[in-house]
MDAnalysis code that builds the backbone (N, CA, C; Angstrom):
import MDAnalysis as mda
import numpy as np

u = mda.Universe.empty(384, n_residues=128, atom_resindex=np.repeat(np.arange(128), 3), trajectory=True)
u.add_TopologyAttr("name", ["N", "CA", "C"] * 128)
u.add_TopologyAttr("resid", np.arange(1, 129))
u.add_TopologyAttr("resname", ["MET", "LYS", "GLU", "PRO", "ASP", "ASN", "GLN", "GLY", "ASN", "TYR", "LYS", "LYS", "LEU", "ASN", "ASP", "GLY", "SER", "ILE", "GLY", "SER", "VAL", "HIS", "ILE", "ALA", "ASP", "GLU", "VAL", "VAL", "ALA", "ILE", "ILE", "ALA", "GLY", "LEU", "ALA", "ALA", "THR", "GLU", "ALA", "GLU", "GLY", "VAL", "GLU", "ALA", "MET", "ALA", "GLY", "ASN", "ILE", "THR", "ASN", "GLU", "LEU", "VAL", "SER", "LYS", "LEU", "GLY", "MET", "LYS", "ASN", "LEU", "SER", "LYS", "GLY", "VAL", "LYS", "VAL", "GLU", "VAL", "THR", "ALA", "GLN", "ASN", "VAL", "ALA", "VAL", "ASP", "MET", "ALA", "LEU", "THR", "MET", "LYS", "TYR", "GLY", "TYR", "SER", "ILE", "PRO", "GLU", "THR", "SER", "ARG", "THR", "VAL", "GLN", "GLU", "LYS", "VAL", "LYS", "ALA", "ALA", "ILE", "GLU", "ASN", "MET", "THR", "GLY", "LEU", "ASN", "VAL", "THR", "GLU", "VAL", "ASN", "VAL", "ARG", "ILE", "ALA", "GLY", "VAL", "ASN", "ILE", "ASN", "GLN", "GLU", "SER"])
u.atoms.positions = np.array([
    [-8.824, 5.137, -26.103],
    [-7.672, 4.783, -26.816],
    [-5.963, 5.042, -26.095],
    [-5.259, 3.997, -26.651],
    [-4.105, 4.019, -25.571],
    [-2.742, 3.818, -26.472],
    [-1.771, 4.758, -26.582],
    [-0.302, 4.908, -27.575],
    [0.585, 4.489, -26.695],
    [1.180, 3.256, -27.139],
    [2.264, 2.395, -25.801],
    [3.898, 3.605, -26.425],
    [4.195, 3.893, -25.548],
    [5.503, 4.614, -25.558],
    [6.943, 3.655, -25.891],
    [8.024, 4.622, -25.447],
    [8.858, 3.498, -25.255],
    [9.866, 2.831, -24.236],
    [9.262, 3.483, -23.514],
    [9.731, 2.771, -21.776],
    [8.594, 1.748, -21.064],
    [7.768, 1.460, -21.494],
    [7.033, 0.386, -20.846],
    [5.731, 1.414, -19.933],
    [5.267, 2.200, -20.754],
    [4.404, 3.136, -20.015],
    [3.215, 3.433, -21.228],
    [2.065, 3.365, -20.841],
    [1.663, 3.342, -21.600],
    [0.212, 4.778, -21.976],
    [0.358, 5.403, -22.564],
    [-0.494, 6.920, -22.345],
    [-1.778, 6.574, -22.869],
    [-2.677, 6.936, -21.622],
    [-4.366, 6.875, -22.293],
    [-4.514, 8.214, -22.545],
    [-5.866, 8.035, -23.498],
    [-5.901, 9.381, -24.042],
    [-7.350, 9.523, -24.070],
    [-7.811, 10.405, -23.627],
    [-8.981, 11.022, -22.985],
    [-9.016, 12.136, -24.386],
    [-10.150, 12.366, -24.599],
    [-11.150, 13.301, -25.229],
    [-11.439, 14.347, -24.372],
    [-11.009, 15.347, -25.338],
    [-11.523, 16.848, -24.533],
    [-10.883, 17.042, -22.894],
    [-9.612, 15.779, -22.649],
    [-9.267, 16.332, -21.357],
    [-7.819, 17.457, -21.348],
    [-7.822, 17.555, -20.025],
    [-6.499, 18.897, -20.268],
    [-5.536, 18.236, -20.250],
    [-5.071, 17.173, -20.177],
    [-3.643, 16.688, -19.967],
    [-3.718, 14.734, -20.731],
    [-2.970, 14.501, -20.066],
    [-2.479, 13.192, -20.472],
    [-2.470, 12.104, -19.550],
    [-2.568, 11.215, -19.325],
    [-2.196, 10.255, -18.320],
    [-1.291, 8.992, -18.872],
    [0.063, 9.043, -18.148],
    [0.695, 7.539, -18.405],
    [0.599, 6.635, -17.141],
    [0.410, 5.214, -17.655],
    [0.414, 4.150, -16.796],
    [1.555, 3.294, -16.788],
    [2.694, 3.243, -16.253],
    [3.614, 2.204, -16.310],
    [3.058, 0.900, -16.147],
    [4.130, -0.051, -17.205],
    [3.715, -1.484, -16.828],
    [3.812, -2.323, -15.567],
    [4.706, -1.438, -14.735],
    [5.135, -1.981, -13.258],
    [3.633, -1.664, -12.440],
    [2.791, -0.657, -12.586],
    [2.091, -0.198, -11.882],
    [1.236, -1.101, -11.942],
    [0.770, -1.818, -13.001],
    [-0.615, -2.714, -13.653],
    [-0.181, -4.110, -13.230],
    [0.968, -4.298, -12.890],
    [1.832, -5.495, -12.027],
    [1.445, -5.504, -10.699],
    [1.884, -4.866, -10.097],
    [1.438, -4.032, -8.521],
    [-0.164, -4.374, -8.488],
    [-0.737, -3.621, -8.942],
    [-2.243, -3.829, -8.611],
    [-2.582, -5.588, -8.798],
    [-2.144, -6.080, -10.090],
    [-2.584, -7.745, -10.336],
    [-2.186, -8.083, -8.754],
    [-0.631, -7.799, -8.359],
    [-0.506, -8.769, -7.775],
    [-0.773, -8.564, -5.921],
    [-1.380, -7.349, -5.967],
    [-2.350, -7.184, -4.348],
    [-3.672, -7.473, -4.748],
    [-3.941, -7.751, -5.996],
    [-5.621, -8.366, -5.912],
    [-4.902, -9.755, -5.631],
    [-4.296, -10.226, -6.057],
    [-4.489, -11.780, -6.470],
    [-4.093, -12.511, -4.897],
    [-3.372, -11.412, -3.611],
    [-3.312, -12.023, -2.438],
    [-4.292, -11.049, -1.857],
    [-5.019, -10.641, -1.805],
    [-6.393, -10.582, -1.176],
    [-7.421, -11.818, -1.317],
    [-7.514, -12.818, -2.003],
    [-8.213, -14.121, -2.647],
    [-7.970, -14.840, -1.205],
    [-8.561, -15.590, -0.836],
    [-8.737, -16.195, 0.035],
    [-7.946, -17.497, -0.384],
    [-7.103, -18.075, -0.084],
    [-6.256, -19.455, -0.321],
    [-5.149, -19.384, -0.821],
    [-4.500, -17.903, -1.059],
    [-3.409, -17.174, -1.526],
    [-2.501, -17.516, -0.307],
    [-1.260, -17.431, -0.383],
    [-0.334, -17.382, 0.703],
    [0.312, -16.462, 0.011],
    [1.041, -16.303, -0.809],
    [1.757, -15.271, -1.367],
    [2.073, -14.990, -2.873],
    [2.308, -14.282, -3.273],
    [3.205, -14.264, -4.895],
    [4.383, -15.269, -5.048],
    [4.666, -16.107, -5.815],
    [5.705, -16.864, -6.615],
    [6.570, -15.781, -6.846],
    [8.145, -15.833, -6.850],
    [8.718, -14.971, -7.789],
    [10.196, -16.150, -8.605],
    [11.327, -15.584, -9.137],
    [11.962, -15.982, -9.320],
    [13.138, -16.176, -8.299],
    [14.415, -16.602, -8.416],
    [15.305, -16.385, -7.385],
    [15.747, -15.062, -6.764],
    [16.410, -14.584, -8.165],
    [16.266, -12.707, -7.670],
    [15.196, -12.178, -6.747],
    [14.202, -12.311, -7.250],
    [12.812, -12.013, -6.185],
    [13.242, -12.069, -4.949],
    [13.318, -13.730, -5.066],
    [13.661, -13.857, -3.592],
    [14.665, -13.145, -2.645],
    [15.741, -13.296, -3.822],
    [16.819, -13.164, -2.591],
    [16.525, -11.441, -2.341],
    [16.157, -10.453, -3.564],
    [15.378, -9.182, -3.127],
    [14.877, -8.934, -1.743],
    [13.624, -9.979, -1.651],
    [12.477, -9.778, -0.588],
    [13.469, -10.298, 0.611],
    [14.163, -10.841, 0.655],
    [15.417, -11.537, 2.065],
    [15.888, -10.568, 2.511],
    [16.462, -9.290, 1.362],
    [16.962, -8.486, 1.788],
    [16.447, -7.117, 2.323],
    [15.154, -6.994, 2.075],
    [14.298, -6.427, 2.820],
    [13.836, -5.265, 1.931],
    [13.834, -5.423, 0.730],
    [13.214, -4.977, -0.308],
    [11.831, -5.113, -0.765],
    [11.116, -4.472, -0.526],
    [9.704, -4.686, -1.304],
    [9.590, -4.935, -2.719],
    [9.479, -6.147, -2.763],
    [8.261, -6.369, -4.857],
    [6.890, -6.750, -4.656],
    [6.239, -5.847, -5.151],
    [4.919, -6.006, -5.219],
    [4.409, -6.641, -6.191],
    [5.354, -6.639, -7.172],
    [5.458, -7.396, -8.438],
    [5.626, -8.378, -8.787],
    [5.990, -9.368, -7.612],
    [7.175, -10.465, -7.877],
    [6.271, -11.250, -8.299],
    [6.189, -12.330, -9.280],
    [5.629, -13.341, -9.905],
    [4.432, -12.773, -10.776],
    [4.702, -11.492, -11.186],
    [3.726, -11.634, -12.021],
    [4.648, -10.793, -13.329],
    [3.799, -10.955, -14.429],
    [4.134, -10.334, -15.602],
    [3.238, -10.108, -16.504],
    [3.161, -8.651, -16.574],
    [2.367, -7.880, -17.482],
    [2.160, -7.852, -18.849],
    [1.673, -7.561, -20.086],
    [1.992, -7.135, -21.725],
    [0.402, -6.700, -21.847],
    [1.225, -5.165, -22.070],
    [0.093, -4.368, -22.304],
    [0.152, -3.399, -23.718],
    [-0.784, -4.316, -24.856],
    [-0.533, -3.456, -26.216],
    [-2.090, -2.458, -26.034],
    [-1.602, -1.854, -27.468],
    [-2.654, -0.905, -27.515],
    [-4.153, -0.906, -27.143],
    [-4.864, -2.031, -26.924],
    [-6.061, -2.413, -26.579],
    [-6.144, -3.058, -25.502],
    [-5.239, -4.235, -24.986],
    [-5.568, -4.984, -23.932],
    [-3.854, -5.058, -23.102],
    [-5.026, -5.516, -22.071],
    [-3.776, -6.220, -20.786],
    [-4.015, -7.836, -20.643],
    [-2.651, -8.359, -20.930],
    [-2.665, -9.818, -20.566],
    [-1.724, -10.201, -19.349],
    [-1.935, -10.976, -18.522],
    [-1.412, -11.231, -16.994],
    [-0.530, -12.383, -16.644],
    [-0.152, -12.859, -16.647],
    [1.076, -13.989, -16.255],
    [1.185, -13.956, -14.853],
    [0.704, -14.831, -13.793],
    [1.068, -14.168, -12.327],
    [1.315, -15.896, -11.997],
    [2.282, -15.939, -11.089],
    [2.486, -17.386, -10.262],
    [1.906, -17.173, -8.715],
    [1.803, -18.334, -8.079],
    [1.449, -18.085, -7.033],
    [1.560, -19.121, -5.895],
    [1.723, -18.955, -4.625],
    [2.005, -20.096, -3.621],
    [0.725, -20.011, -3.033],
    [-0.065, -21.577, -2.954],
    [-1.267, -21.142, -2.132],
    [-1.097, -21.494, -0.716],
    [-2.220, -21.400, 0.398],
    [-2.262, -22.180, 1.426],
    [-2.969, -23.646, 1.278],
    [-2.567, -24.607, 2.198],
    [-2.201, -25.501, 2.275],
    [-4.444, -26.353, 2.050],
    [-5.102, -26.591, 1.696],
    [-6.400, -26.994, 1.775],
    [-7.415, -26.205, 1.179],
    [-7.011, -25.451, 0.512],
    [-7.719, -24.564, -0.833],
    [-8.169, -25.751, -1.862],
    [-8.864, -24.714, -2.430],
    [-9.370, -25.827, -3.721],
    [-8.732, -24.918, -4.774],
    [-7.330, -25.490, -5.462],
    [-6.710, -24.591, -6.496],
    [-7.726, -24.305, -7.384],
    [-8.907, -25.228, -7.939],
    [-9.723, -24.298, -9.534],
    [-10.567, -23.167, -9.064],
    [-10.688, -23.275, -7.534],
    [-11.532, -21.966, -7.194],
    [-11.197, -21.191, -6.669],
    [-9.929, -21.141, -6.070],
    [-8.922, -20.175, -5.601],
    [-8.627, -19.234, -7.123],
    [-7.958, -20.317, -7.722],
    [-7.645, -19.418, -9.301],
    [-8.837, -18.559, -9.840],
    [-9.797, -19.187, -9.524],
    [-10.746, -18.454, -10.565],
    [-11.080, -17.308, -9.825],
    [-10.946, -17.440, -8.692],
    [-11.256, -15.923, -7.860],
    [-9.859, -14.926, -8.024],
    [-8.695, -15.495, -7.828],
    [-7.679, -14.493, -8.299],
    [-8.138, -13.878, -9.699],
    [-8.235, -14.672, -10.497],
    [-8.759, -13.943, -11.843],
    [-9.493, -12.915, -11.817],
    [-10.633, -13.490, -11.657],
    [-11.718, -12.259, -11.271],
    [-11.299, -11.190, -10.170],
    [-10.357, -11.472, -9.501],
    [-10.042, -10.035, -8.848],
    [-9.045, -9.376, -9.587],
    [-8.242, -9.760, -10.118],
    [-7.086, -9.273, -10.625],
    [-7.833, -8.883, -12.195],
    [-8.732, -9.092, -12.614],
    [-9.512, -8.710, -14.015],
    [-9.980, -7.408, -13.029],
    [-10.726, -7.588, -12.493],
    [-11.528, -6.270, -11.836],
    [-10.757, -4.670, -11.467],
    [-9.641, -5.047, -10.443],
    [-9.038, -4.452, -9.967],
    [-8.257, -3.647, -11.007],
    [-7.803, -4.498, -12.137],
    [-6.965, -3.641, -13.462],
    [-7.793, -2.917, -13.870],
    [-9.045, -3.494, -14.100],
    [-9.613, -2.312, -15.450],
    [-10.424, -1.321, -14.845],
    [-10.729, -1.643, -13.144],
    [-11.408, -0.295, -12.324],
    [-10.332, 0.900, -11.858],
    [-9.551, 0.116, -11.784],
    [-8.233, 1.482, -11.222],
    [-7.615, 2.297, -13.251],
    [-7.730, 1.263, -14.021],
    [-6.480, 1.871, -14.953],
    [-7.678, 2.256, -16.331],
    [-8.663, 1.617, -16.173],
    [-9.818, 1.659, -17.786],
    [-9.087, 0.965, -19.052],
    [-7.794, 0.347, -18.242],
    [-7.447, -0.901, -19.543],
    [-8.445, -1.901, -19.580],
    [-8.237, -2.829, -20.572],
    [-9.250, -3.959, -20.799],
    [-7.952, -5.110, -20.828],
    [-8.550, -5.426, -19.996],
    [-7.901, -7.484, -19.503],
    [-8.618, -8.243, -20.681],
    [-7.637, -8.986, -21.245],
    [-8.113, -9.904, -21.767],
    [-7.762, -11.319, -21.100],
    [-6.852, -11.374, -20.591],
    [-6.584, -12.673, -19.778],
    [-6.101, -12.853, -18.721],
    [-5.793, -13.600, -17.513],
    [-4.886, -13.435, -16.320],
    [-5.023, -15.138, -16.451],
    [-3.650, -15.375, -16.403],
    [-3.196, -16.798, -16.878],
    [-2.572, -16.780, -15.518],
    [-3.005, -18.232, -14.396],
    [-2.294, -18.490, -13.458],
    [-1.656, -19.503, -13.095],
    [-0.631, -19.683, -12.792],
    [0.367, -20.381, -12.457],
    [0.709, -21.021, -10.819],
    [0.044, -22.244, -10.279],
    [0.358, -22.635, -9.403],
    [1.992, -23.206, -9.000],
    [3.060, -22.028, -8.561],
    [3.888, -22.786, -7.897],
    [4.610, -23.540, -6.619],
    [3.810, -22.976, -5.984],
    [3.971, -23.896, -5.075],
    [2.710, -24.047, -3.817],
    [2.943, -24.885, -2.604],
    [1.763, -25.160, -1.467],
    [2.319, -25.156, -0.555],
    [1.840, -24.069, 0.572],
    [2.526, -24.278, 1.636],
    [1.848, -25.273, 2.953],
    [2.517, -25.787, 3.086],
    [1.630, -27.162, 3.955],
    [2.198, -27.146, 5.377],
    [2.412, -25.381, 6.192],
    [2.774, -25.299, 7.352],
    [1.461, -25.020, 7.688],
    [1.121, -25.909, 8.792],
    [0.349, -25.114, 9.027],
    [0.106, -24.660, 10.627],
    [-0.574, -23.467, 10.624],
    [-0.563, -22.825, 12.192],
    [-1.908, -23.607, 13.101],
    [-1.167, -23.269, 14.350],
    [-1.754, -24.265, 15.186],
    [-2.417, -23.033, 16.226],
])
């Protein structure tokens, strides 16, 4: 059972445990972003203009383009991706959904109810 606290963290309660574990929303978003970029055909996470500016300044934002909503029982993920040219959007999106769901559930124990993927762009630069 999970109980939300007031700072975007969720307390994961375990019966008979010696303490408590708090998982920040940002951690769930980072896990989702890393899992998505492991899928073949994904070029990068897409973000808003602020995230693009931050990344150009040299600061890494691993949750760029990822929004998570954690409730008492479930996690919903919305993400925006830039794809590589030539890959199937439906197949790549399905792979991303499966990888993100598995990564979050395996690493946090939270239940993922949905992973919504938005294709924000396609990288058409062909490397020779």
